[in-house]
Structures are given as C-alpha cells and as structure tokens.
C-alpha positions in Angstrom: 6.9 -20.5 10.1 5.5 -18.8 13.1 7.3 -15.2 11.5 5.2 -15.8 8.7 2.1 -16.5 10.1 2.9 -13.4 12.0 3.7 -10.9 9.3 0.8 -12.3 7.4 -1.5 -11.7 10.7 -0.1 -7.7 11.0 -0.5 -7.6 7.5 -4.5 -8.2 7.8 -4.4 -5.9 10.7 -3.4 -3.1 9.1 -5.7 -3.8 6.1 -8.7 -3.9 8.4 -7.5 -1.2 10.2 -6.2 1.6 8.1 -6.0 0.5 4.5 -9.7 -1.1 3.8 -11.1 2.1 5.5 -12.9 4.8 4.1 -13.4 7.4 2.7 -10.7 8.1 0.4 -8.6 11.5 1.1 -9.9 13.3 -2.0 -10.1 16.6 -0.2 -5.8 15.9 0.6 -5.3 14.8 -2.6 -6.4 18.4 -3.8 -4.4 20.2 -1.0 -1.5 18.1 -2.0 -2.4 19.8 -5.6 -2.5 16.3 -7.4 -2.8 16.6 -11.0 -6.2 14.2 -12.3 -3.0 11.9 -13.8 -1.1 11.5 -10.7 -4.6 11.5 -8.2 -5.1 8.1 -10.5 -2.0 6.9 -10.8 -2.0 7.2 -6.4 -5.7 5.5 -6.4 -4.4 2.3 -8.0 -1.5 1.9 -5.9 -3.3 2.4 -3.2 -5.5 -0.2 -4.7 -2.9 -2.7 -5.3 -1.0 -2.6 -1.9 -4.4 -2.7 0.0 -5.7 -5.7 -2.0 -2.9 -7.9 -1.5 -3.0 -6.7 2.3 -6.5 -7.5 2.6 -5.7 -11.6 1.6 -4.1 -11.8 5.0 -3.1 -15.9 5.9 -4.9 -16.5 2.3 -1.3 -15.1 0.8 0.1 -18.5 2.0 -2.0 -20.1 -0.9 -1.8 -18.2 -3.7 -0.6 -19.2 -7.0 3.2 -18.7 -8.2 1.6 -16.6 -10.8 -0.3 -14.6 -8.5 3.2 -14.3 -6.0 5.4 -13.1 -9.1 2.4 -10.7 -9.8 2.3 -9.1 -6.5 6.0 -9.1 -6.0 6.2 -6.9 -8.7 3.6 -4.8 -7.4 5.2 -4.3 -3.9 8.9 -4.8 -5.7 9.1 -0.4 -5.1 7.7 2.1 -3.2 5.4 5.2 -4.3 7.9 7.5 -3.5 10.9 4.7 -6.1 8.2 4.8 -8.9 7.1 8.6 -8.3 9.4 10.7 -6.9 7.5 13.8 -8.3 4.5 12.9 -7.2 5.4 11.7 -3.8 7.3 14.4 -3.1 3.5 17.0 -3.2 2.2 14.5 -0.2 3.4 16.1 3.0 1.9 16.3 6.1 1.6 19.8 6.7 -0.8 19.6 3.3 -2.5 16.5 3.5 -1.8 14.6 6.7 -4.4 11.9 6.3 -3.1 11.4 2.8 0.4 11.4 4.5 -0.5 8.7 6.9 -2.5 6.7 4.7 1.2 6.3 2.3 2.7 5.2 5.5 0.6 2.6 6.0 0.8 1.7 2.9 4.4 1.6 3.1 4.4 -0.6 6.2 2.0 -3.1 4.2 4.2 -3.2 1.3 7.2 -4.3 2.7 5.7 -6.8 5.1 4.2 -8.4 1.2 8.0 -8.1 0.1 9.4 -10.0 3.7 6.7 -12.7 3.5 6.8 -13.4 0.0 10.8 -13.2 -0.2 10.8 -15.9 2.8 
C-alpha cells in the first residue's frame, strides 16, 4: 500500500512540476517538422497522460470503467503508437518537446505500474 501511495505522489509531482506547466512547446513542434495531423495527435496524447497524472492520489478511487479507460490510454508509449512521428522529436531539434516526451513517458509508466497493482 505504501508503495502505491509513493507512486501516486510521484505521479502528482511530475504533473505539477513538468506536465502541467505551460506553455506548450509549439515552436519545438515546428522545429521537429510535425505535420498538422501529427501535432494534433501529439497534443491529444500528452493531454491524456497529463490528465491522468493530475489525479495523483485520486486514482485510488476511480471507477472500474475509468481504470480500464486509463489502462488503455497508457498501454503503449507514443513511440510504440506513432514511431514515425516520434522519430522526428529529437533533442537537437526540439529539446523542450523532447524532455516533455520523456517526462510524459515516466508518468505513463507510473500509471501503468499503479493500475497493474
């Protein structure tokens, strides 16, 4: 139980310090040469994971239906879902977006870990 609370607290911390901060790195999206479609996919993916992370300890009280929904959202990384788009997001071209992607994946893995437990 204590480990689950630690995971949820870390998840909330990531949201508050990294994922929930703005502004969104649109300039980095341009530097990564993302198409409008890719930009839209990216924004939705990041918003989904950040939204789950924002729950923090409240994840412990979500309904079974929400659990399934959240598991489906975090089941695959952005890289696994959209490898061609992900390949465009490199540190040299878009460092802010690159870091945001890494932070988002850390949050995604924490959500997976919590929901699997």
